[in-house]
C-alpha positions as CSV (number, residue, x, y, z in Angstrom):
1,M,10.9,12.9,-73.7
2,S,11.2,9.8,-71.8
3,K,8.9,8.9,-69.0
4,T,9.8,7.3,-65.7
5,R,7.3,5.1,-63.9
6,V,7.6,4.8,-60.1
7,R,5.9,1.9,-58.5
8,V,5.4,2.3,-54.7
9,E,4.6,-0.9,-52.7
10,M,3.3,-0.5,-49.2
11,D,2.5,-3.1,-46.5
12,D,-1.2,-3.7,-45.8
13,E,-2.9,-1.6,-43.1
14,Q,-2.9,-4.2,-40.5
15,K,0.8,-4.9,-40.9
16,I,1.6,-1.1,-40.6
17,L,-0.5,-0.9,-37.5
18,L,1.4,-3.9,-36.0
19,K,4.8,-2.5,-36.5
20,R,3.7,0.6,-34.5
21,S,1.9,-1.4,-31.9
22,L,-1.3,0.1,-32.9
23,N,-3.2,-3.0,-34.1
24,K,-6.5,-3.8,-32.2
25,N,-5.9,-4.9,-28.5
26,G,-2.1,-4.6,-29.3
27,A,0.9,-3.4,-27.3
28,G,0.0,0.2,-27.6
29,Q,-3.5,-0.3,-26.2
30,K,-1.9,-2.3,-23.3
31,F,0.7,0.5,-22.6
32,F,-2.1,3.1,-22.6
33,T,-4.3,1.2,-20.1
34,H,-1.4,0.5,-17.8
35,E,-0.4,4.2,-17.8
36,V,-4.0,5.2,-16.9
37,R,-4.2,2.7,-14.0
38,R,-0.7,3.6,-12.8
39,L,-1.4,7.3,-12.7
40,C,-5.0,6.9,-11.2
41,V,-3.4,5.6,-8.1
42,P,-3.2,8.8,-6.1
43,Y,-6.6,9.7,-7.1
44,V,-8.3,6.7,-6.0
45,P,-10.1,7.0,-2.5
46,K,-7.9,5.5,0.1
47,L,-8.3,4.5,3.7
48,N,-6.2,1.3,4.0
49,G,-5.5,0.8,0.3
50,P,-7.5,-2.2,-0.8
51,L,-9.6,-0.3,-3.6
52,E,-6.4,0.8,-5.5
53,N,-4.6,-2.5,-4.9
54,T,-7.3,-4.6,-6.3
55,A,-7.4,-2.8,-9.7
56,V,-7.3,-5.4,-12.4
57,E,-6.1,-4.4,-15.9
58,S,-7.3,-6.0,-19.2
59,T,-6.3,-4.8,-22.6
60,T,-8.9,-2.1,-22.8
61,H,-10.5,-1.9,-19.3
62,I,-9.5,-1.2,-15.6
63,T,-11.8,-3.0,-13.0
64,Y,-11.9,-2.0,-9.3
65,G,-13.1,-5.2,-7.7
66,Q,-14.1,-4.1,-4.2
67,P,-18.1,-4.3,-3.6
68,Y,-18.0,-0.5,-2.7
69,A,-16.0,0.6,-5.8
70,R,-19.0,2.0,-7.6
71,R,-20.2,4.1,-4.7
72,Q,-16.8,5.5,-4.1
73,Y,-16.6,6.4,-7.7
74,Y,-19.7,8.4,-7.9
75,E,-20.1,9.6,-4.3
76,N,-16.8,9.9,-2.5
77,S,-16.5,13.3,-0.9
78,G,-12.8,13.3,-0.5
79,K,-12.6,13.8,3.2
80,N,-9.4,11.7,3.6
81,R,-7.3,14.5,2.3
82,S,-4.5,14.3,4.9
83,K,-3.6,10.8,3.7
84,A,-4.6,11.0,0.1
85,P,-4.9,14.8,-1.0
86,L,-5.8,14.0,-4.6
87,A,-8.3,11.2,-3.8
88,G,-12.0,11.4,-4.5
89,K,-14.8,10.5,-6.9
90,E,-14.5,10.1,-10.6
91,W,-10.7,9.6,-10.2
92,D,-10.0,8.8,-13.9
93,K,-11.5,11.9,-15.1
94,R,-9.6,14.1,-12.6
95,M,-6.4,12.2,-13.3
96,W,-6.8,12.8,-17.2
97,A,-7.4,16.5,-16.6
98,D,-4.1,16.7,-14.6
99,R,-1.9,14.3,-16.6
100,G,-3.7,13.3,-19.7
101,N,-1.1,15.0,-21.8
102,E,1.7,13.0,-20.2
103,I,-0.2,9.7,-21.2
104,V,-0.6,10.9,-24.6
105,E,3.1,11.8,-25.0
106,S,4.3,8.6,-23.4
107,T,2.1,6.4,-25.5
108,A,3.1,8.3,-28.7
109,K,6.7,7.7,-27.9
110,F,6.0,4.0,-27.2
111,C,4.2,3.5,-30.6
112,G,6.5,5.9,-32.6
113,G,9.5,3.6,-32.8
114,K,12.1,6.1,-32.3
115,K,11.9,6.7,-28.6
116,R,10.8,3.5,-27.2
117,M,11.3,3.1,-23.5
118,S,14.3,1.0,-22.4
119,V,13.8,-2.3,-20.7
120,I,15.2,-1.0,-17.4
121,G,12.8,1.9,-17.8
122,A,9.8,-0.3,-18.2
123,I,11.0,-2.2,-15.1
124,R,11.3,0.9,-13.1
125,D,7.7,2.0,-14.1
126,F,6.5,-1.5,-13.3
127,I,8.0,-1.6,-9.8
128,A,6.6,1.8,-9.0
129,T,3.2,0.1,-9.1
130,C,4.2,-2.2,-6.2
131,P,1.6,-1.8,-3.4
132,Y,4.2,-2.0,-0.7
133,L,6.2,1.0,-1.6
134,D,5.8,4.0,0.8
135,E,4.2,7.1,-0.9
136,F,5.5,10.5,-0.9
137,E,4.1,14.0,-0.6
138,E,2.6,13.9,-4.0
139,T,1.4,10.3,-3.2
140,F,3.4,8.9,-6.0
141,S,5.8,6.2,-5.4
142,K,9.1,7.5,-6.6
143,V,11.6,5.1,-8.2
144,D,14.6,6.4,-9.9
145,I,17.1,4.8,-12.3
146,D,20.9,4.7,-11.1
147,F,20.2,7.3,-8.5
148,L,19.3,7.1,-4.8
149,E,18.4,10.2,-2.9
150,E,20.0,10.5,0.6
151,K,16.7,11.4,2.2
152,P,14.5,8.4,3.1
153,T,12.3,6.9,1.9
154,N,13.4,6.6,-1.6
155,Y,13.9,3.8,-4.1
156,M,16.1,3.0,-7.1
157,V,16.4,0.5,-9.9
158,E,20.0,-0.2,-11.3
159,A,21.0,-2.6,-13.9
160,V,23.9,-5.0,-12.9
161,P,26.4,-6.8,-15.2
162,A,25.1,-10.1,-16.4
163,E,25.1,-12.1,-19.7
164,P,22.2,-10.6,-21.5
165,I,21.4,-13.5,-23.9
166,V,20.1,-16.7,-22.3
167,K,19.2,-18.4,-25.4
168,R,19.5,-17.6,-29.1
169,Y,17.4,-19.3,-31.8
170,T,18.6,-20.1,-35.3
171,N,16.2,-17.5,-36.7
172,G,17.7,-14.8,-34.7
173,D,15.0,-14.7,-32.0
174,S,16.3,-14.9,-28.4
175,I,15.5,-15.2,-24.7
176,R,17.1,-12.3,-22.8
177,R,17.4,-11.2,-19.3
178,V,18.2,-7.9,-17.3
179,A,19.8,-8.4,-13.9
180,F,19.0,-5.4,-11.6
181,H,19.2,-4.2,-8.1
182,F,16.1,-2.8,-6.4
183,C,17.4,-0.6,-3.7
184,S,15.9,1.7,-1.0
185,R,17.1,4.4,1.4
186,V,15.2,4.0,4.7
187,F,15.5,4.9,8.5
188,W,17.1,2.2,10.5
189,G,17.0,1.0,14.1
190,D,15.7,-2.0,15.8
191,V,12.1,-1.6,14.8
192,E,12.8,0.0,11.4
193,N,15.1,-3.0,10.6
194,I,12.3,-5.5,11.1
195,D,9.9,-3.4,9.1
196,T,12.4,-3.3,6.2
197,S,13.0,-7.0,6.3
198,E,9.3,-7.6,6.1
199,F,9.0,-5.2,3.2
200,Y,11.6,-7.1,1.3
201,E,9.9,-10.3,2.0
202,H,6.6,-8.8,0.7
203,F,8.4,-7.5,-2.3
204,Q,9.8,-11.0,-3.2
205,E,6.3,-12.4,-2.9
206,W,4.9,-9.7,-5.1
207,L,7.2,-10.6,-7.9
208,E,6.3,-14.2,-7.5
209,D,2.6,-13.2,-7.7
210,C,3.3,-11.0,-10.7
211,T,4.9,-13.8,-12.7
212,R,2.1,-16.3,-11.7
213,N,-0.5,-13.9,-12.8
214,R,1.4,-12.8,-16.0
215,E,1.6,-9.2,-14.8
216,F,4.8,-7.7,-16.2
217,P,6.5,-4.5,-17.4
218,I,5.1,-3.2,-20.6
219,L,7.4,-3.8,-23.5
220,D,7.4,-2.9,-27.2
221,S,5.8,-5.2,-29.7
222,M,9.1,-7.0,-30.5
223,K,9.4,-8.2,-26.8
224,E,7.4,-10.6,-24.7
225,A,7.9,-10.7,-20.9
226,R,8.4,-14.2,-19.4
227,S,9.3,-13.8,-15.7
228,I,10.4,-11.4,-13.0
229,R,11.8,-12.6,-9.7
230,A,14.2,-11.8,-6.8
231,T,17.4,-13.8,-6.9
232,T,18.5,-12.9,-3.3
233,N,17.0,-11.8,-0.2
234,G,16.9,-8.2,0.8
235,Y,20.1,-7.1,2.6
236,M,21.8,-3.9,4.0
237,V,24.4,-2.4,1.7
238,D,25.6,0.4,4.0
239,A,24.4,2.5,6.9
240,E,24.9,5.9,8.4
241,A,23.7,7.5,11.6
242,K,20.1,7.4,10.9
243,T,19.7,5.8,7.5
244,A,20.5,2.8,5.6
245,R,20.6,1.6,2.0
246,Y,19.1,-1.9,1.3
247,A,19.1,-3.8,-1.8
248,I,17.7,-7.1,-3.3
249,Q,19.0,-8.5,-6.7
250,C,16.4,-9.5,-9.2
251,E,16.1,-10.8,-12.8
252,F,13.6,-10.1,-15.6
253,T,13.6,-12.4,-18.6
254,Y,11.9,-11.7,-21.9
255,F,11.5,-13.0,-25.4
256,Q,12.8,-10.7,-28.2
257,K,12.0,-11.3,-31.9
258,R,14.9,-10.7,-34.4
259,R,14.6,-7.2,-35.7
260,Q,14.3,-6.9,-39.5
């Protein structure tokens, strides 16, 4: 009776972890930290917004830089419910109790390799963190993809046609870009139009600051963000009796490794 020998060769532990973005301080950890900060926003005590807006992400930590942050974290009584109904002390723990399963699921998908978030999806989630976006009943900034609701105020990101490859290297790596519109449905009138113009000016500056500070959409381990910027000013696309649609064209560039 003949015998068959089977030899199984496996990558070393660190290489396996790297492929799944699970290496120490890798893309999976960054994605997890970003999701925690993003979903904590409506739970952070809010009067004028500086506490949530000054949150700084590192790979494994989120730091709220205001001098009163520690006191708010342990002592806030949640009195400002009319403006921020979910806000109060120990905001990370309460957020996790409400939405922790979502973070676990989204992080698992990010690291699993089969259902990675699209680049336009990552852009959408990133723009939803912009401090200048209006907040809704749930106090979440809602940004859809390729769909803009008729009722103000709503936001949308939509990809627009553009040559995706900016530069291709001989080894198959490339510099790529995604051109997209960021759109809003808002009320319009003399006063409202001025406010909208100021919003888009602030939005442009925010994108510039993000590039300067290396704050970008979270991508998978095969991609590395390079820049995000507006390529036009904000402008009115169309208007109805009381509402108008505005848009601004933007561009996100990133480096992509050749897939094996």
